[in-house]
N, C-alpha and C positions, 0 to 999 in steps of 0.2 A: 238822281239815278243811284241805285244801290250798288255798293262795292261787291264784287264777287268774293265769295268765301274761298279761303285757301283750300287746296286739295287736302283731303284727309290722307295722312301718310300711310294709314293702314290699307289704302286702296292701291298703293304702288306695288307692282309686281316686277322686280328687277329682271327676271327671266323674260317676261313678256316684253318689257321695254327693250332689252337686248335683241330679241327676235325682230321687233319692229325696226330697229336700227339696221340690222343685217339685211332685212328685206328691202328697206329703203335704199341701201347701198347697191344692192343687186339691180333694183329697178332703175336707178340713175345710171349705172354702168351700161345696162341693156339699152336704155333710151339714147345713150351717147354713141353706141356702136352701130355700124352699118351691117355688121355680120352677127351671126349667133355667137354668144360667149362660149369659149372653150371651157371644158371642165377645169383645166388648169387655172384659167382666169377667175372662174367662179370660186375655186378654192382659195386663190389669192385674196379675193374680196372678203371672203369669210374668215380668213386667217387660219386656214387649214394647211398643215404641212403636207407635202406630197408623200405618198406611201414610201416607206423605207428611209425617210429622212425626218428628223425632228427639229 
């Protein structure tokens, strides 16, 4: 069996990987919740500070 070749570092897109990670976190939180996620909870998951606060 051939060994897989390592990923070419040029194919890594950190922004895309970060977006995938955030989307995954939202999907997990939504699947664990019995109710719709509030905007505040979505912001918490995404690491966004509430308006007027940093």
